[in-house]
N, C-alpha and C positions, 0 to 999 in steps of 0.2 A: 967374358961370359955374354952370350947374346941376349939382347933385351927381348922380353916377352911382348908379343904384339897383342894389343887390346882387341877384344872381339868387337865387331861392329854391332852396335846396339840395334840397328835396324834389322840385321839378319837374325839376331837373337830373339827379337820380339815379333818377327814376321808371322809366326804361327798364332800369336794372340791377337793383337790389334795394332794397326800402324800408329806410330807416334808422329807427332807434328815435326816437321823439319827433316823427314826421311824420304821425302818424295824425290821424283826424278828432277834433276836440276833444271832441265829444259821446261818440264811441265810446271815447276814452281815459278820459273821466270816468265813464262808465257801462259798464264792460266786460261782455261776455256771460257769463251764468252757465252753468257746466258742469253738466250733469245727472248726478247720482250714479248709480253702477251699482247697480241694484236691479230691482224689479218693472217700473218704467217702462222701463228699458233693455232688459229681456228682451222684454216685450210692447210693442214700439214702436208708438206711436200710440194705445194704449189707455189709458183713464182708470182705471187700477187703482192702488189705494192699499193700504198695509199694513193699514189699519183694516178693509178689506173681508175680510181673511183670518181675522180672529178668529172669526167665526161658524163657518167651515168647520173651523178647528182645534178649536173647542169641540165640534163634532159628532163629530169623529174621536176626541177624548179620551173623550167620553161613550160612544161605541160600544165603545172598547177596555175601559173600565171595566165595561160591561155584559157583554162577552164573558168577562172574568175572573171576574165574580161567578157567571155560569152555569156556567162550567167548574169552579170550585171546588165549587159545589153538587153537580154530577154526580160529581166525584171523591169527595166525602164520602159520597154515597149508595152508590156502588160499594164503597167501603171498608167500610161498614156491612154490606153484603151478604156480603162475604168474611169479615167477622168472625162473622156469624151462621152461615155455613156451617162455619167452623172450630169453632164450638161444637157443631154437630151431629156433626161428625167425631169430636170428642173423646168424646162419649157413645157413638157407635157402636163405637169402639175399646174403650172400657171394657166394653161388653157382650160384644164378641167375645172379650175376654180372660177374662171371667167364665164364659162358656158351657162351656168344657172342664171346669172344676172342678165345675160344676153337673151336667154329664152324667156325670162320673166318680162323683159321689155317688149319683145315681139308679141308675146301672148296678150298683152294689153291692147294691141291693135288688130291682131289676127288670131282671135280665139278659136276660129273654126279650123285652124291648121294644127289641131291638137295632136294628131297622130305623128306628124313630123316633129313637133316640139317635144313630145314624150320620148320619141326615139333618140333624139339628140341628147336629152337629159340622161337617158338610160345608158347610152354608150360613151358618155364623156370621160369615164375613168377606165375604160377597157385597156387603153394603151399603157396607162400607169401601172395597172395590175398585172400586165403580161409578164411572164417569167423569162421569155426569150426575146431577143431583139427582132427576130422575124415575126413573132406574134404581135409584138408592139407595133411594128411597121404596118402590119395588116390592119390592126385596130385603128391606127392613126389614119390610114388611107380611107377606111370606112367612115370615120368621123368627119374627115375632111370633105368627103362626098356629101354627107348630110348637111354640113354647114354651107356648102355651096348651094344646095337646093333651098336652104333657108334664106340665103342672100337673094336668090331668085324670087322667092316669095315676097321679100321686102320691096322689090321693084313695083309691086302692085299697090303699095300703100305709101303715098306721098307724105302723109302726116308722120308715119313712122320714120321715113327717111330724114325728115326734118327734125325729129326729136333729138334734143341735145344729149340726153343720156345714151341713146342708141348710137349716135355718132361717136361719142367718146369710147363706148365699148367696142365699136367697130374698129376704131383706130388702134386701140390696145390689142385687139385680136390680130390685126394685120401685123403689128410689130412682133407679136409672139410667133406668128407663122414665119416671119423673116428670120428671127433668131433661131427657130427650130430647124429651118433649112440649113443655116450656117453650122449649127451644132451637129446636124446629120452629116454634113460633108466632112467636118473635122473627125467625127467618130469613125466614119468609113475609111478615112485616110489612115488613121492609127491602126485599124483592124487590118488593112492591107499590108502595112509595114510589119506588124506582128506575124501575120500568116506567112509572109515571105520569109521571115527569119526562121520560123518553126519548120518550114519545109525545105530550107536551104542548108547545104553543107558548108561549114562544119557545125552550124548552130543546132541542127537536128540531133547531133550526138549528145548534146546536153539537154535539149528541150524535152525529148521523149522520156528519159529516165526521171527527170525532175518535175514532170507533170505539166509542162507548158503545152497548150493545145491551140488549135485554130479557133478563132472567134467568128460569130455570125455578123454579117453586115446588117445595117438597119435599112432594109429594103424589102419590098413585098415581092414574092415570087410570081405573082399573077402578072403576066405581060400586059393585060388590059389596064390594070391599075397603074403599072409602072410607066406606061406610055400615055396615060391620061394627062391633059394639060393642067397646070397648076391653077388652083382656085385663088383669085385675087379678092380679098375681103375689103379692100379699099376702093372697089369699083362702084360701090353704091353711094351716090352723093345726091 
């Protein structure tokens, strides 16, 4: 009597739901690989790998480093300009504080030079109060001219020239003028460096958007004043 063949459970249950263990032998032996979530999953169908991102990341890092270097260089140049201007301000204040004592000493011997003495006293702080370097330079040149005329007046008073207090004030004034000229040269040098960087490529790509601008020199625009010989306050002896 022939044996009855058992029905395949996979065929019998195919209309309901598949059971485990009834899949294709090859499919069960070699299961499908699940693609990891990454670049390939985001850009479906594109042949993009992580290796291809390294050049782009390197360029971004290089650009960021380049930006930082330029920014730090501009910040340092601007800080030097402010330091130089601070040095000029210190000397201008020292001279402004010295002028009243000098005028008072001269007034004791040359009271009739009242107009000149009052003008020197009134203009002694103009350079300190100026908002812009160009205005401060113009006020400084004007006061320097008045002090030069004052020293010329002193030549007519031998007793004033021999006064110990006047000679001490004159020596101090001469030292202040020397230090002021040194501070002026330093400041103008730092301004030149900053202005060159702000106007040069590639620094201008960073300077403009971040608010770095060219600074003014400490010099008067009047060619007559700029070409005038310097006044020597130590010439009166």
